[in-house]
C-alpha positions in Angstrom: -0.4 -26.3 9.5 0.8 -25.5 5.7 1.3 -28.8 3.5 5.1 -29.3 3.6 7.0 -28.1 0.7 7.3 -30.8 -1.6 7.0 -29.1 -4.6 10.4 -27.3 -5.6 10.9 -24.5 -8.5 13.7 -25.5 -10.8 14.7 -22.0 -11.0 16.2 -22.1 -7.4 18.4 -25.1 -8.1 21.3 -25.9 -10.3 21.0 -27.3 -13.9 23.0 -30.0 -12.5 20.4 -30.9 -10.1 17.1 -30.6 -12.2 19.3 -32.8 -14.8 19.1 -35.7 -12.4 15.6 -35.3 -11.3 13.7 -38.7 -11.5 11.2 -38.9 -13.9 7.5 -40.1 -13.0 5.4 -41.5 -15.7 1.7 -41.8 -15.5 0.3 -45.0 -16.8 -3.5 -46.1 -17.3 -4.3 -49.8 -16.9 -5.5 -49.4 -20.3 -2.4 -48.5 -22.1 -0.7 -50.9 -24.6 1.6 -53.1 -22.3 3.9 -53.0 -25.4 4.9 -49.8 -24.7 5.7 -50.6 -21.0 9.5 -51.1 -19.8 10.1 -54.8 -19.9 10.9 -54.6 -16.4 7.2 -53.7 -15.3 5.8 -56.2 -17.8 8.0 -58.7 -16.0 6.9 -57.7 -12.3 3.2 -57.9 -13.7 2.5 -54.0 -13.0 -1.1 -53.4 -13.7 -1.3 -49.5 -13.4 -4.0 -49.9 -10.6 -4.4 -45.9 -9.1 -1.7 -45.2 -7.0 0.3 -48.1 -7.8 4.0 -47.6 -8.5 6.8 -49.6 -10.4 10.2 -48.6 -9.5 12.2 -49.3 -12.9 15.7 -49.8 -11.8 18.6 -48.2 -14.2 20.9 -50.1 -16.4 23.6 -50.9 -13.8 21.1 -51.4 -10.9 22.4 -48.4 -8.9 19.4 -46.1 -9.0 15.9 -45.6 -10.3 15.4 -44.8 -14.2 11.9 -44.1 -14.2 9.0 -44.4 -11.6 5.5 -45.7 -13.2 2.1 -44.5 -11.5 -0.7 -46.1 -12.0 -4.0 -44.1 -12.8 -6.0 -46.8 -13.3 -8.8 -47.2 -16.1 -10.3 -44.1 -15.9 -14.1 -45.3 -14.7 -13.7 -43.8 -11.5 -13.0 -39.9 -12.4 -12.9 -39.1 -8.6 -10.1 -41.1 -7.4 -7.7 -41.1 -10.6 -6.5 -37.4 -10.4 -5.0 -38.2 -6.9 -2.9 -40.8 -8.2 0.4 -39.4 -6.9 -1.1 -38.4 -3.7 0.8 -40.9 -1.9 4.4 -40.5 -3.5 5.8 -37.8 -1.3 5.8 -40.4 1.6 5.9 -43.4 -0.6 9.0 -42.8 -2.8 12.5 -42.7 -1.6 13.7 -39.2 -0.8 14.8 -37.3 -3.5 13.9 -35.1 -6.7 11.2 -36.0 -9.0 9.9 -34.7 -12.2 6.9 -35.7 -14.2 7.7 -37.2 -17.6 7.8 -34.5 -20.4 4.6 -36.1 -22.4 2.3 -35.7 -19.1 -0.8 -33.7 -20.6 -1.2 -30.4 -18.7 -4.4 -31.4 -17.0 -2.7 -34.3 -15.3 0.3 -32.5 -14.3 -1.8 -30.0 -12.2 -4.0 -32.6 -10.7 -0.4 -34.5 -10.1 0.8 -31.6 -8.5 -2.0 -30.8 -6.0 -2.1 -34.6 -5.1 1.5 -34.7 -4.3 1.1 -31.9 -1.8 -2.1 -33.2 -0.4 -0.6 -36.5 0.5 2.4 -34.9 2.2 0.0 -33.5 4.8 0.4 -34.9 8.4 -1.6 -33.4 11.5 1.3 -34.2 14.1 0.6 -31.1 16.5 0.4 -33.6 19.6 3.4 -35.6 18.2 6.2 -35.2 21.1 8.4 -35.2 18.1 7.5 -34.7 14.7 8.5 -37.3 12.0 11.9 -36.3 10.6 11.6 -38.6 7.5 12.6 -36.8 4.5 9.8 -36.6 1.7 10.1 -37.3 -2.3 10.2 -33.8 -3.6 8.6 -33.2 -7.2 9.8 -30.2 -9.6 6.8 -27.8 -10.5 5.3 -29.0 -13.7 6.1 -26.4 -16.3 2.9 -24.4 -17.2 1.0 -25.7 -14.3 -1.0 -22.6 -12.4 1.1 -22.6 -9.0 -1.1 -19.9 -7.4 -4.4 -22.3 -8.0 -2.4 -25.3 -6.6 -1.0 -23.7 -3.9 -4.3 -22.1 -2.9 -6.1 -25.7 -2.9 -3.2 -27.0 -0.9 -3.6 -24.2 1.7 -7.4 -24.5 1.7 -7.2 -28.2 2.2 -4.9 -28.0 5.1 -6.8 -25.0 6.8 -9.8 -27.4 6.9 -8.1 -30.5 7.8 -6.3 -28.8 10.8 -9.9 -27.3 11.8 -11.6 -30.5 11.9 -8.5 -32.6 13.3 -7.9 -30.3 16.1 -9.7 -31.7 19.5 -12.4 -29.4 20.8 -10.3 -28.6 23.9 -8.1 -26.6 21.7 -10.7 -25.5 18.9 -13.5 -24.2 20.6 -15.5 -21.1 19.8 -12.6 -18.4 20.6 -10.2 -20.6 18.7 -12.4 -21.0 15.9 -13.1 -17.1 15.7 -9.2 -16.6 16.1 -8.6 -18.8 12.9 -11.2 -16.8 11.2 -9.9 -13.4 12.1 -6.3 -14.6 10.9 -7.9 -15.7 7.4 -9.6 -12.3 7.1 -6.3 -10.1 8.1 -4.3 -12.1 5.6 -6.5 -11.1 2.9 -7.8 -7.8 3.9 -11.1 -9.1 4.6 -13.2 -7.3 7.4 -14.8 -9.4 10.3 -17.2 -9.2 13.2 -18.5 -11.3 16.1 -21.3 -11.1 18.5 -20.5 -13.0 21.3 -22.7 -14.7 24.4 -25.8 -12.5 25.8 -24.9 -10.1 22.9 -26.7 -12.8 20.5 -29.9 -12.1 22.4 -29.7 -8.3 22.1 -28.8 -8.4 18.5 -31.9 -11.0 17.5 -30.0 -14.4 17.1 -31.8 -16.4 20.1 -31.5 -20.1 18.4 -27.6 -19.8 18.3 -27.8 -18.4 21.8 -29.9 -21.3 23.2 -27.7 -24.1 21.5 -24.5 -22.4 23.0 -25.9 -21.7 26.5 -24.9 -24.8 28.2 -21.3 -24.3 27.7 -19.0 -22.0 29.7 -17.3 -21.3 26.1 -19.3 -18.7 24.9 -21.4 -19.1 21.5 -21.0 -16.7 18.8 -21.8 -15.4 15.3 -18.8 -14.5 12.9 -19.3 -12.2 10.3 -16.6 -12.2 7.5 -17.1 -9.6 4.6 -14.4 -9.3 1.7 -14.6 -7.8 -2.0 -16.2 -4.9 -3.7 -19.7 -3.5 -2.4 -21.1 -3.2 -5.7 -20.0 -6.6 -6.9 -22.5 -9.8 -6.9 -23.2 -10.8 -3.4 -22.3 -14.4 -2.6 -22.9 -15.6 0.6 -21.4 -18.4 2.5 -22.9 -20.1 6.0 -20.5 -22.9 8.1 -22.1 -24.9 10.9 -19.8 -24.2 13.5 -20.7 -26.5 16.6 -17.3 -27.2 18.1 -18.2 -30.3 20.0 -21.8 -31.9 20.2 -22.4 -33.9 23.1 -26.1 -34.5 22.0 -27.0 -32.2 24.8 -29.5 -33.7 27.0 -30.5 -36.1 24.5 -26.8 -37.4 25.1 -25.0 -39.2 22.1 -23.5 -42.9 23.6 -19.7 -42.7 23.6 -19.5 -44.1 20.1 -21.2 -41.5 18.5 -19.4 -38.7 20.6 -16.2 -39.9 19.5 -15.7 -37.7 16.4 -17.7 -34.9 17.4 -14.7 -32.8 17.2 -15.6 -32.5 13.6 -19.2 -30.9 14.1 -17.7 -27.5 13.1 -16.7 -29.3 9.5 -19.2 -27.0 7.7 -17.6 -23.9 9.4 -14.3 -25.2 8.3 -15.3 -25.8 4.7 -17.1 -22.0 4.5 -13.4 -20.9 5.4 -11.9 -23.0 2.6 -13.8 -21.6 0.0 -13.3 -18.2 1.6 -9.7 -18.7 1.2 -9.7 -19.9 -2.3 -12.2 -17.1 -3.3 -10.2 -14.3 -1.8 -6.7 -15.9 -3.2 -8.0 -15.9 -6.5 -9.5 -12.4 -5.9 -12.9 -13.6 -7.4 -15.2 -10.1 -8.7 -17.6 -10.8 -6.0 -18.9 -9.6 -2.6 -18.1 -12.1 0.1 -19.9 -12.7 3.1 -19.4 -15.6 5.4 -21.5 -16.3 8.5 -20.6 -19.0 10.9 -22.6 -19.6 14.1 -20.5 -21.1 16.5 -21.6 -23.2 19.8 -20.8 -25.9 22.0 -23.6 -28.1 22.2 -22.9 -29.5 26.0 -24.8 -30.8 29.2 -25.7 -28.3 32.3 -28.2 -26.5 33.9 -28.9 -24.1 31.5 -28.9 -26.5 28.5 -31.9 -26.2 26.1 -34.4 -29.3 27.3 -36.5 -31.4 25.1 -40.0 -29.9 24.6 -38.8 -26.4 24.7 -40.0 -24.0 22.4 -37.2 -21.7 20.6 -37.4 -18.3 19.2 -35.7 -17.4 16.1 -34.4 -14.3 14.1 -37.1 -15.0 11.6 -39.7 -15.2 13.8 -40.7 -18.6 13.5 -40.9 -20.9 16.7 -39.2 -24.3 17.1 -40.2 -27.0 19.2 -37.1 -29.0 20.4 -37.8 -32.5 20.0 -34.4 -33.9 20.4 -31.5 -31.8 21.5 -29.0 -33.4 19.2 -30.7 -32.0 16.4 -28.8 -28.7 17.5 -26.9 -27.7 14.1 -29.9 -26.9 12.1 -31.3 -24.6 15.0 -27.8 -22.3 14.9 -28.4 -22.6 11.0 -31.8 -21.1 11.2 -30.4 -17.9 12.4 -27.6 -17.8 10.6 -29.5 -18.2 7.0 -32.0 -15.7 8.1 -29.5 -13.4 8.3 -27.9 -14.2 5.0 -30.9 -14.3 3.3 -31.8 -10.5 4.5 -29.2 -9.1 1.7 -30.9 -11.3 -1.2 -27.3 -12.6 -2.2 -27.3 -13.8 -5.6 -25.7 -17.5 -4.5 -26.5 -18.4 -1.0 -24.6 -22.0 0.0 -24.3 -23.3 3.3 -21.8 -26.5 4.7 -23.0 -28.5 7.7 -21.9 -31.9 9.1 -25.9 -32.3 9.9 -27.5 -35.8 9.4 -26.4 -39.1 9.8 -29.2 -40.0 7.4 -27.0 -38.2 4.4 -24.4 -40.9 5.4 -26.7 -43.7 5.5 -28.2 -42.7 2.1 -24.5 -41.8 0.6 -21.8 -42.9 2.7 -19.2 -40.8 3.9 -17.2 -39.8 0.8 -20.2 -38.2 -0.7 -21.9 -35.1 0.3 -25.9 -34.7 -0.4 -26.5 -31.6 -2.2 -30.1 -29.8 -1.6 -31.0 -26.8 -3.7 -34.1 -24.7 -4.3 -32.7 -23.6 -7.7 -32.3 -26.0 -10.5 -29.7 -23.6 -12.4 -27.4 -23.4 -9.1 -27.7 -27.3 -8.3 -26.6 -27.9 -11.9 -23.6 -25.5 -11.8 -22.4 -27.5 -8.7 -22.9 -31.1 -10.4 -20.9 -29.9 -13.2 -18.2 -28.4 -11.2 -18.2 -31.5 -8.9 -17.2 -33.5 -11.9 -14.9 -30.9 -13.0 -13.1 -30.8 -9.9 -13.1 -34.3 -9.3 -14.9 -33.5 -5.9 -18.5 -35.4 -5.9 -21.7 -34.3 -5.0 -25.1 -36.0 -5.3 -28.4 -34.1 -5.8 -31.3 -35.3 -3.3 -34.8 -33.8 -3.3 -36.2 -31.3 -1.2 -39.7 -33.3 -1.6 -42.6 -31.3 -0.9 -44.5 -34.3 0.4 -42.3 -34.3 3.6 -42.6 -30.7 4.3 -45.5 -31.4 6.9 -43.0 -33.8 8.9 -41.1 -30.5 10.3 -44.1 -28.7 11.3 -45.1 -28.9 15.3 -48.4 -29.0 16.6 -47.1 -26.6 19.3 -45.1 -24.4 17.5 -44.0 -23.5 14.1 -41.5 -26.1 13.0 -40.2 -29.3 14.8 -36.5 -29.6 15.0 -36.6 -33.4 15.0 -39.6 -35.2 13.3 -40.7 -38.7 14.8 -40.1 -41.7 12.7 -36.5 -40.9 11.5 -37.2 -41.7 7.9 -35.5 -39.4 5.1 -33.8 -37.4 7.9 -31.3 -35.5 5.4 -34.3 -34.6 3.6 -36.4 -33.4 6.2 -33.1 -31.4 7.8 -32.9 -29.6 4.4 -36.7 -28.6 4.2 -36.4 -27.4 7.6 -33.4 -24.9 6.6 -35.4 -24.0 3.8 -38.1 -22.5 5.9 -35.5 -20.0 6.6 -34.5 -19.0 3.1 -36.4 -16.9 0.6 -37.5 -19.0 -2.3 -36.3 -16.1 -4.7 -32.8 -16.6 -3.2 -30.8 -19.3 -5.2 -29.5 -21.3 -2.4 -27.6 -24.8 -2.1 -27.2 -27.0 1.5 -24.1 -29.4 1.6 -24.7 -32.1 3.9 -21.1 -33.1 4.0 -19.1 -35.4 6.4 -16.0 -33.6 6.6 -13.7 -36.6 7.3 -11.8 -39.7 5.9 -12.5 -42.9 7.4 -10.0 -44.7 5.7 -7.0 -43.4 3.6 -7.1 -43.1 0.0 -4.3 -41.2 -2.4 -4.1 -37.8 -1.4 -6.5 -38.0 1.3 -5.1 -39.5 4.7 -7.5 -40.7 7.3 -8.7 -37.7 9.4 -10.5 -34.4 8.5 -10.8 -33.5 4.8 -12.6 -31.5 2.6 -15.8 -32.8 0.8 -17.3 -30.5 -1.7 -15.3 -27.4 -1.1 -13.8 -27.6 -4.7 -17.0 -28.3 -6.2 -18.5 -25.4 -4.6 -15.6 -22.8 -5.5 -15.1 -24.5 -8.9 -19.0 -23.1 -9.5 -18.0 -20.0 -8.2 -15.1 -19.5 -10.3 -17.1 -20.7 -13.5 -19.9 -18.4 -12.7 -18.3 -15.5 -11.6 -14.7 -15.7 -12.3 
């Protein structure tokens, strides 16, 4: 569902309506308190990120100005979203940013305002009819960029938030196809037994246990002679763990195990909306890791598109199996940039927590671009090493590779090293192990599905090719 229309074009309103819009003034906690209205000082307004002070007008009948705290600037990833709660927090009405708001902050506030208005209410018998606070579009803000980002966030959030019963392989394909149609992209899919005939045996093996057929989605967009950029997204629509069954507590959020696919589609939306001069390809291997008589077993050896064999020592390490086939195909065209997204390991969450995706790359220049972009876009990433000393851990005694090395140490690194085997050393490749979920609300980022790493990747692509 799109974000609610909480940003309003002044040209669509009467001058009288625009004139009475309540100003919102951004205040840092380090600002001189002498510059604050006496009411803010009297009420001990500290200007913490997202905090507000509604300063009354002289006769007490309304609001003269809203003060919005942006903190002390020590958290560059939170401050840009300070306005993220205002659409639902402020009294319904029309607001505008104060005239002295810096251009960059105005754009950030507009995006945050839209992101905070998002609500996943598809399954509510009665959607909330609570009116929202609306913001006038700030002058000079790139509306195309802000609206595209809001749409990409909404796409990722909706895909991740939707229960697996309603977001299976077919529904994920339908969403990808609708996105392709919207922007004039081409899309094909290889489904079920055809995966074996086409040479994708690992994707087939993971999805063979479900009555909902696995598939490989392949979206292409852009001029054929433009620089090739390929995105790969893990599309496990639900993960029971297979025969190595997850406990109920670990299965509870597994509707989000297609979060990598959602991120890849979110970046694709941004690339196409901005018309970046690239040849974009998006490969999404889709499967449901279910339990049945046709499920792969611990100890089975799988074939892959690359020709390498994999010993399945844990059926719950299935995401890397479907990515292996997709990365092999992606690499076959020698793209200038290859990036995959996956909700791959709990080890990454143990190491970095839920808000910080782990970045792995075989190319220092690409990694540097992504880290710079993560700072520029307030979308944090943290690079972990493809430590060569651990490569032997992903080797099997009975096959070429082991999908789940014993010991459980450095699990995010060994998973990335496993994927590395399916990418040529000469292909600039990055792997993002992301959580795709907010465990607690933050300004602009409600609890539930969320894009973590999407803006950083798009910003890097825009800087390099735009």
